[in-house]
C-alpha positions in Angstrom: -32.7 2.8 -18.6 -30.1 0.8 -21.2 -28.8 4.0 -22.6 -28.5 5.5 -19.0 -26.5 2.4 -17.8 -24.2 2.7 -21.1 -23.6 6.4 -20.4 -22.6 5.8 -16.6 -20.2 3.2 -17.7 -18.5 5.4 -20.1 -18.3 8.2 -17.5 -16.9 5.8 -15.1 -14.3 4.6 -17.5 -13.1 8.1 -18.2 -12.5 9.1 -14.5 -8.7 9.8 -14.1 -6.7 7.7 -11.9 -7.1 10.1 -8.8 -10.9 9.5 -9.0 -10.7 6.1 -9.8 -8.5 5.4 -6.8 -10.5 7.3 -4.2 -13.6 5.7 -5.2 -11.9 2.3 -5.4 -10.8 3.0 -1.5 -14.2 4.2 -0.5 -15.7 1.0 -2.0 -13.2 -0.9 -0.1 -13.9 0.8 3.1 -17.5 0.3 3.1 -17.0 -3.5 2.4 -14.5 -4.0 5.3 -16.8 -5.7 7.6 -18.9 -7.5 4.9 -16.9 -8.9 2.4 -13.0 -9.3 3.0 -12.4 -10.6 -0.6 -14.1 -8.1 -2.4 -12.6 -5.2 0.1 -9.0 -6.7 -0.7 -9.9 -6.1 -4.4 -10.9 -2.6 -4.0 -7.8 -1.8 -1.8 -5.5 -3.3 -4.7 -7.2 -1.3 -7.4 -7.1 1.9 -5.2 -3.2 1.4 -4.8 -2.7 0.9 -8.7 -4.8 3.9 -9.6 -3.4 6.1 -6.7 0.3 5.3 -7.5 -0.5 6.4 -11.1 -2.1 9.5 -10.0 1.0 10.4 -7.6 3.4 9.9 -10.4 1.9 12.8 -12.5 4.0 15.8 -11.5 1.0 18.3 -12.4 -1.3 16.8 -9.9 -2.1 19.7 -7.5 -0.8 19.7 -3.8 -4.3 19.2 -2.4 -5.2 16.1 -4.5 -1.6 14.8 -4.1 -1.8 15.1 -0.2 -5.6 13.3 -0.4 -4.2 10.7 -2.9 -1.1 10.1 -0.5 -3.3 9.5 2.8 -5.5 7.4 0.8 -2.7 5.3 -0.6 -1.2 4.9 2.8 -4.3 3.7 4.5 -4.8 1.3 1.4 -1.4 -0.1 1.8 -2.1 -0.4 5.8 -5.5 -2.5 5.0 -3.5 -4.7 2.6 -0.8 -5.4 5.4 1.9 -3.8 3.4 3.2 -1.4 6.7 6.6 -0.8 5.2 5.7 0.5 2.1 3.0 2.6 3.7 5.7 4.1 6.0 7.8 4.8 3.0 5.0 6.4 1.1 4.0 8.7 4.0 7.6 9.8 4.4 8.2 10.8 0.9 8.3 14.5 1.0 5.2 16.7 -0.7 6.1 20.0 -2.1 3.7 22.9 -0.9 2.2 20.6 1.9 1.2 22.7 4.8 0.7 20.5 7.9 -1.6 23.0 9.5 -4.0 23.1 6.8 -7.2 21.1 6.5 -6.7 18.6 3.6 -9.6 15.9 2.8 -8.5 12.3 2.8 -8.2 9.4 5.0 -7.7 10.6 8.8 -5.2 8.1 9.7 -3.0 8.8 6.5 -3.3 12.4 6.8 -2.4 11.9 10.8 0.6 10.0 9.5 1.8 12.6 6.9 1.5 15.2 9.5 3.5 13.4 12.3 6.4 13.4 9.7 6.5 16.9 9.7 6.4 17.3 13.6 8.7 17.1 16.5 8.6 13.6 18.0 6.3 14.6 21.1 3.6 16.3 19.0 3.8 13.8 16.2 3.2 11.2 19.2 0.4 13.2 20.3 -1.2 13.3 16.6 -1.0 9.2 16.1 -2.8 9.1 19.6 -5.4 11.4 18.3 -5.6 9.4 15.0 -6.2 6.0 17.2 -9.8 7.2 17.8 -10.4 7.3 13.8 -8.8 4.0 13.0 -11.9 1.8 12.6 -9.9 -1.2 11.8 -7.2 -3.2 13.8 -4.7 -3.0 11.0 -4.9 0.6 11.0 -4.6 0.7 14.9 -1.2 -1.6 14.5 0.1 0.3 12.3 -0.3 3.5 14.5 1.1 1.7 17.1 4.1 0.6 15.4 4.7 4.3 14.4 4.3 5.3 18.0 7.0 2.8 19.0 9.3 4.3 16.2 8.6 7.9 17.7 9.0 6.8 21.4 12.4 5.3 20.4 13.5 8.1 18.7 12.8 10.3 21.9 15.1 7.8 23.7 14.1 8.7 27.1 13.8 6.2 30.1 10.1 6.9 30.3 9.5 6.8 26.2 11.6 3.5 26.1 9.3 2.1 29.0 6.1 3.4 27.2 7.3 1.9 23.7 7.9 -1.6 25.5 4.3 -1.5 26.9 3.1 -0.8 23.4 5.1 -3.7 22.0 3.7 -6.1 24.7 0.2 -5.0 23.5 1.1 -6.5 20.1 2.9 -9.8 20.2 3.7 -11.6 17.1 2.6 -8.6 14.9 5.0 -6.6 12.5 8.2 -6.4 14.5 7.0 -5.7 17.9 8.3 -8.8 19.3 12.1 -7.7 17.9 11.5 -4.1 19.2 10.6 -5.3 22.5 13.8 -7.4 22.7 16.0 -4.3 21.9 14.1 -2.0 24.4 14.4 -5.0 27.1 17.7 -6.5 26.5 
């Protein structure tokens, strides 16, 4: 028994940053409803490990997409929304939005939305709302939806963006955006 535990500890310590980050993310997601403090610690660990993994230029595209989607979701759960937006916007060489990738569904939707026209991106974000599981992810998706609707800049899209902002008073910059949408 003691030997088995020692071997498992050794194997865990040898895991690369991609695996450590993915494991910490999964631990954080499973603890979200039970222990917010441990969940936050897991997400901080995941962010650091995934940032390290993404710094490796030899990381294969599929793992880079997975790591990026997980890191985006991790940043959302840490309430670092502007940073999550920046990570999702960074180009990924070889990324094909039509291919199936493993990773966080919300993060993947945000990555795909960056490659689509505004209307299709908005639809992708609406579909991702069903996968959020957390209030933070829902708020972030709404924030991104407002950005896309404002980019369309039609009377209907501006009205819809204003409705979304009204549903999230006091969060992120929804109040400021609402003032700009309804001067």
